[in-house]
N, C-alpha and C positions, 0 to 999 in steps of 0.2 A: 681927243681923249687917248688915241693910240700912242701919242708921244708922252703923255703924262704917266700912264700906267707903268711902263718900264722904269721910269725915273723913280716912282714911288717904291717899286719892288726893290730896286737897287739901293735906295735910301734905307729901307727896312733891313736888307742884308748887311749893309755897312754898320747900322746901329747895333744889330745883334753881335757882329764881330767885335765892335768896340766894347760893348757891354761884357762880352765873354772875356776879353783881354783884361779889362779893368777888374772884374771880379776875381779872375784867376790870379792876377798880380797881388791883390789883397790877401787871397788865400795863401799864396806862397809866402808872403811876409809873416802871416800868422803861423804857418807850418814851420818855418825856420826859427821863429821866436820860440815856439813850443820845443823844438829840438834843442835850442840854446839852454832853455830852462830845465828840461827833463832828460837831456842827453840821449834822446830817442825820438823818432817820429811817431805820431799817434797812430793807433790801429784803425781809426776811422775819423772822419771829419767831425763826428759828434763829440770827440774829446777836446776840440778847440772851444775854449770858453770866451767867445767874443760877442759883443752886443748885437752885431748885425749879421751873425752867421747864417741865419735863416735865409736872408737875401743873397749873401755872397756865394753860398754853395749851389745856387740854382744856375744850371746851364741854360742860357737864353734860347738855345736851339731846340732843346728837348723839353724844357720846363721841369726837368728832374735834376737831381744832383749831378755836379761834375763827376766824372769817374776818377776816384781816388783809390790807388792800389798801393798799399804798403809793400815794400820789398826789403830784402835783407840789408841792402846797402843804401836805402833811401825810399823813394816812392815814385809813383807815376801819377800825373795829374793831367787830364785831358777832357775835351768836349767832344761829343759825338758829331758836331759840326753840321754842315748843310744837308748831308744825306740822312741825318737823324738815325744812323746805324752805328753801333759800337763795332769799330774795326780793330779792336784789341790794342788801341793806342798806337796804331801805325800812322805816322804823320803824313799828311797830304802836302807834298811839296810842289804840286802842280797848280795851275790856275783853274782847272775844271771844277774842283770842289765836289765831284760826284762820288768820290771814294775817299777813304781815309778820315782820320780824326784831326782835330786841332790840338796838338800836344803842347802843353806849357812846361812840363818838367818830366824827365830831364829835357833840357833844351835840345831840340832836334838839330842834326847837322845841316 
């Protein structure tokens, strides 16, 4: 049993990351399509009129909406990631995943 449990935990972590990336990618497509049509980014995710928005906007790590912050020159979109804490969109570039967020836009360096 000791060998199986870490494998299941790791599988769950990988599934959450994959789900977050998939949903965020779809959101990005919809956000840029909105911008193409309206010549501006939406003030909130609620302005996106897509059929599956209710599911797409959910961060699998927190169970709440991805963090979407409109900015003067664009927006920021990120997940609170493994630590389940909003670190103000500071991307975690390390492998420890104990701090930082999973930033989707703008693309981190």
